[in-house]
C-alpha positions, 0 to 999 in steps of 0.5 A, spaced: 541 232 443 534 236 441 535 244 442 528 244 446 530 251 449 529 255 443 523 258 442 518 255 438 517 258 431 510 261 429 506 264 423 500 268 425 499 263 431 500 257 427 506 252 429 511 251 424 516 246 422 523 249 426 528 251 421 533 246 423 528 240 424 531 238 431 527 242 435 520 239 437 514 243 436 510 243 442 503 246 443 500 246 450 493 249 451 487 249 456 481 251 453 473 251 455 471 250 447 471 243 445 477 240 442 478 239 435 481 232 435 482 231 427 486 238 427 490 237 433 492 230 429 493 234 423 498 240 426 502 234 429 504 232 422 511 232 419 515 229 413 520 226 418 515 223 423 513 215 421 508 215 427 503 219 430 499 217 437 493 220 439 490 219 446 483 222 448 481 222 455 473 222 455 468 224 460 464 217 462 457 217 464 459 214 471 463 217 476 464 214 483 458 209 482 454 215 480 450 216 473 452 223 471 451 228 465 458 232 465 464 233 469 466 240 471 474 241 470 478 247 474 485 249 474 490 253 477 491 258 472 498 259 470 501 254 474 497 248 470 500 251 463 507 252 466 507 244 469 504 242 462 510 245 458 515 242 463 512 235 462 512 237 454 519 239 454 521 233 458 517 228 454 520 231 448 527 230 451 526 223 453 523 220 447 526 225 442 519 227 439 518 231 433 512 234 435 507 234 442 500 237 442 496 237 448 489 240 449 486 240 456 479 243 457 476 246 463 469 248 465 463 243 464 464 237 459 458 233 457 459 225 457 462 223 451 466 229 449 474 229 450 477 232 456 484 232 454 487 230 447 495 228 447 498 228 440 505 225 439 509 225 433 516 221 432 520 217 427 517 210 430 511 208 433 514 206 440 516 213 442 509 215 440 505 210 444 510 211 450 511 218 450 503 219 450 502 214 456 508 218 460 504 225 458 497 223 461 500 219 467 505 225 469 499 230 468 494 226 472 500 226 478 503 233 477 498 238 474 493 242 478 487 240 474 481 237 478 475 234 476 468 234 480 462 231 478 456 235 479 452 235 486 446 231 487 
């Protein structure tokens, strides 16, 4: 059983490998700034992980049949982070992940940029794919983050 209830280890705000190698490293953020996908991918690395999966949800140029140049994202501050953390802990328990990183943007996000990035790490590829899908599907179903197209 994974020791996911123990606090994560930090080193000047940077996630580090848990000392016993059994607790997953979880990082959840909601931010306005663009997401550095390569940095999130690198931060999920572990010598114990044979696979890392990245899901990046990007803003498309059309929404509900209308051409747009951006989407506006809002969230219920505090509650969204809490729900994301609960989902991350559940994913780590269910799929025995080594690491899970999730960054979601809020505010106006231009077409082509990432609105959400999820990175999962495990010893084998199947768990990384399955856990990334679990996270995005449950996020969309449960987490109070909303998108809106700009008014015409």
